[in-house]
C-alpha positions in Angstrom: 22.4 -12.7 11.9 21.9 -12.3 8.2 22.5 -15.2 5.9 25.2 -14.5 3.3 24.0 -14.2 -0.2 25.0 -16.7 -2.9 27.9 -15.6 -5.0 28.2 -16.0 -8.7 31.0 -18.0 -10.2 33.1 -14.9 -11.0 32.6 -13.5 -7.5 33.5 -16.8 -5.9 36.7 -17.1 -8.0 37.7 -13.5 -7.0 37.0 -14.2 -3.4 39.0 -17.4 -3.4 41.9 -15.6 -5.1 41.9 -12.8 -2.5 41.5 -15.3 0.4 44.6 -17.3 -0.7 46.8 -14.2 -0.6 45.8 -13.1 2.9 47.2 -14.1 6.2 45.0 -14.7 9.2 45.3 -12.2 12.1 44.8 -14.8 14.7 45.5 -18.3 13.3 44.4 -20.0 16.5 40.9 -18.7 16.0 40.7 -19.7 12.3 37.7 -21.7 11.4 37.7 -24.1 8.5 35.9 -22.9 5.4 32.3 -24.2 5.2 31.6 -26.6 2.4 28.4 -25.9 0.5 25.6 -28.3 1.3 24.6 -30.6 -1.5 21.5 -29.5 -3.2 18.6 -32.0 -2.9 17.5 -33.8 -6.0 14.5 -31.9 -7.1 11.7 -33.9 -8.4 9.9 -32.5 -11.4 6.3 -31.4 -10.5 3.7 -34.0 -11.0 1.9 -33.7 -14.3 -1.5 -32.1 -14.1 -4.7 -33.9 -15.1 -5.5 -33.2 -18.7 -8.2 -30.7 -19.4 -11.5 -32.2 -20.5 -12.3 -31.9 -24.1 -14.3 -28.8 -24.9 -16.2 -27.9 -28.0 -17.9 -24.7 -28.9 -21.5 -24.8 -27.7 -20.9 -27.2 -24.9 -22.5 -26.3 -21.5 -20.2 -25.3 -18.7 -20.1 -27.1 -15.3 -21.9 -24.8 -13.0 -22.4 -27.3 -10.1 -19.2 -26.4 -8.3 -19.6 -23.8 -5.5 -18.2 -20.3 -5.8 -16.4 -18.2 -3.2 -18.5 -15.1 -3.6 -20.4 -14.0 -0.5 -24.1 -14.0 -0.7 -25.8 -10.5 -0.8 -25.9 -8.7 2.6 -29.7 -9.0 2.7 -29.5 -12.8 2.4 -26.7 -13.0 5.1 -28.8 -11.0 7.5 -31.9 -13.1 6.9 -30.1 -16.4 7.3 -28.2 -15.4 10.5 -29.2 -17.3 13.6 -31.9 -15.7 15.7 -30.7 -14.5 19.1 -33.9 -12.9 20.4 -37.0 -14.6 21.7 -39.0 -16.3 18.9 -42.3 -14.7 19.6 -41.0 -11.1 19.3 -38.8 -12.1 16.4 -41.9 -13.3 14.4 -43.8 -10.1 15.3 -40.8 -8.0 14.3 -40.3 -9.8 11.0 -44.0 -9.5 10.1 -44.0 -5.7 10.9 -46.4 -6.1 13.8 -43.8 -5.0 16.4 -43.7 -1.2 16.4 -40.2 0.5 16.6 -39.8 2.7 19.7 -37.4 5.0 17.9 -36.0 5.8 14.5 -33.1 7.5 12.8 -33.0 8.5 9.2 -29.4 8.5 7.8 -30.6 9.4 4.2 -28.3 11.7 2.4 -25.5 11.6 5.1 -21.9 10.9 4.3 -20.3 8.0 6.0 -18.3 10.1 8.4 -21.5 12.1 9.4 -23.7 9.0 9.8 -21.4 6.9 12.0 -21.3 9.3 15.0 -25.0 9.9 14.6 -25.7 6.2 14.7 -23.5 5.6 17.8 -25.2 8.4 19.7 -28.7 7.2 18.7 -28.2 3.5 19.5 -26.5 4.1 22.9 -29.1 6.8 23.9 -31.9 4.4 22.9 -30.4 1.6 25.0 -30.0 4.0 28.0 -33.7 5.0 27.6 -34.7 1.4 27.8 -35.9 1.1 24.2 -35.7 -2.4 22.7 -36.6 -2.0 19.0 -35.4 0.9 16.9 -35.5 1.5 13.1 -32.4 2.7 11.3 -33.2 4.1 7.8 -30.3 4.0 5.4 -32.1 4.3 2.0 -31.7 1.7 -0.7 -28.9 3.2 -2.8 -28.6 2.3 -6.4 -30.1 -1.1 -7.3 -27.5 -3.9 -7.9 -24.8 -2.0 -6.1 -24.3 -4.3 -3.1 -20.5 -4.8 -3.3 -19.2 -2.1 -5.5 -18.3 1.4 -4.4 -20.5 4.4 -4.8 -24.1 4.6 -3.7 -25.6 2.4 -1.1 -22.6 2.8 1.2 -24.7 3.2 4.4 -26.9 0.3 3.5 -23.7 -1.9 3.4 -21.9 -0.2 6.3 -24.6 0.1 9.0 -24.9 -3.7 9.7 -21.1 -3.9 10.1 -21.0 -0.9 12.4 -23.7 -2.5 14.5 -21.6 -5.6 15.1 -18.4 -3.7 16.1 -17.6 -1.8 19.3 -19.0 0.4 20.8 -22.4 -0.7 19.3 -21.8 -4.5 19.2 -22.4 -5.0 22.9 -25.6 -3.0 22.8 -27.2 -4.8 19.8 -28.8 -8.2 20.0 -30.3 -8.5 16.5 -30.1 -6.7 13.1 -32.6 -7.6 10.4 -34.0 -6.0 7.2 -37.1 -4.0 8.0 -40.6 -5.0 6.9 -42.0 -3.3 3.8 -44.2 -1.0 5.8 -41.2 0.2 7.7 -38.9 0.7 4.7 -38.0 -2.7 3.4 -34.5 -3.1 2.2 -33.8 0.5 2.8 -34.1 0.2 6.6 -33.0 -2.2 9.4 -34.7 -3.3 12.6 -32.2 -3.1 15.5 -33.2 -5.0 18.6 -31.2 -3.8 21.6 -30.1 -5.7 24.6 -31.4 -4.7 28.1 -29.1 -2.4 29.9 -27.5 -4.1 32.9 
């Protein structure tokens, strides 16, 4: 049931005038007119703390945290390790050789996504554990804006979502000899 809207003074006066001149169709079913609820006493908002004095040339307070996400490279490097430590250290230092690779350079997002799905699922089916996904670096300093470097930002997200998420155990930026920030190591789960 919809709540009736509040009437203005003129509308309320007109309604009362019309209501006084009408007769009820069924007086036995007549309900008393509702009385408006008293409005609660509203307290004025609490005064804000005064702004600290500021003079030109004064240093800003930069100790407070911000809510901007760290760059993708930092988030991947600081993520908890889910694979065995020995293989992780070998992979991180570039000593573990990838068993397969896919180069997504120059592809559009809608071309690269199905290619990546096919490659990862086929690699897992073939029993491969470590594969290299090359995305390219994109334009420098373009981590969170649109434009170039789209695959570099999108591939780690795609690897966490279905249908690839259950197949992937670990995603990390590649070692310099395998492409550095323009490539990712993808460590796959064993097929059950």
